[in-house]
C-alpha positions as CSV (number, residue, x, y, z in Angstrom):
1,M,0.0,0.0,0.0
2,E,2.8,2.4,0.9
3,K,4.5,1.8,-2.5
4,H,1.3,2.6,-4.3
5,E,0.9,5.9,-2.5
6,S,4.6,6.7,-3.2
7,S,4.1,6.0,-6.9
8,Q,0.9,8.1,-7.0
9,Q,2.7,11.0,-5.2
10,K,5.6,10.8,-7.7
11,I,3.2,10.8,-10.6
12,A,1.4,13.9,-9.1
13,Q,4.8,15.6,-8.7
14,M,5.7,14.8,-12.3
15,E,2.3,16.1,-13.6
16,N,2.9,19.3,-11.6
17,R,6.4,19.7,-13.1
18,I,5.0,19.1,-16.6
19,A,2.4,21.8,-16.0
20,E,5.1,24.2,-14.8
21,L,7.2,23.5,-17.8
22,E,4.3,24.0,-20.2
23,A,3.5,27.3,-18.6
24,A,7.1,28.4,-18.9
25,L,7.2,27.4,-22.5
26,G,4.0,29.3,-23.2
27,R,5.4,32.4,-21.6
28,K,8.6,32.1,-23.7
29,Q,6.5,31.6,-26.9
30,I,4.6,34.8,-26.1
31,Q,7.9,36.7,-25.6
32,L,9.2,35.3,-28.9
33,D,6.0,36.2,-30.7
34,F,6.2,39.7,-29.2
35,S,9.8,40.2,-30.2
36,E,9.2,39.0,-33.7
37,K,6.3,41.4,-34.1
38,M,8.3,44.3,-32.7
39,I,11.1,43.5,-35.2
40,E,8.5,43.3,-38.0
41,I,7.0,46.7,-37.1
42,A,10.5,48.3,-36.8
43,E,11.5,46.9,-40.2
44,Q,8.3,48.4,-41.7
45,E,8.8,51.7,-39.9
46,Y,12.5,52.2,-40.7
47,G,12.6,50.3,-44.1
48,I,15.5,48.1,-43.1
49,D,15.9,44.3,-42.7
50,I,16.8,44.2,-39.0
51,K,17.2,40.4,-38.9
52,K,19.5,40.3,-41.9
53,N,21.5,43.3,-40.8
54,Y,21.8,42.0,-37.3
55,A,23.2,38.7,-38.4
56,T,25.7,40.2,-40.9
57,K,27.0,43.2,-38.9
58,R,28.9,41.6,-36.0
59,S,31.6,43.6,-34.4
60,D,34.9,41.8,-34.1
61,I,36.5,42.8,-30.8
62,S,39.9,41.2,-31.7
63,G,40.2,43.5,-34.7
64,E,40.8,40.6,-37.0
65,T,38.8,40.4,-40.2
66,P,36.7,37.3,-40.5
67,S,37.9,34.7,-43.0
68,A,35.6,33.4,-45.7
């Protein structure tokens, strides 16, 4: 009987953890959607491709030029 209760308690803990992780994932998805929408609006407002420019314009702290 004690083992059965322990198993059920463990299952309940796992279910709670899954619910917490799903909620955290949902919050992160909302943040990602918000960020993407803000980038989209900024791109339209300023007429530049922020994602493309961000990825290609890295500053190199060492002063070396990147090799191709």
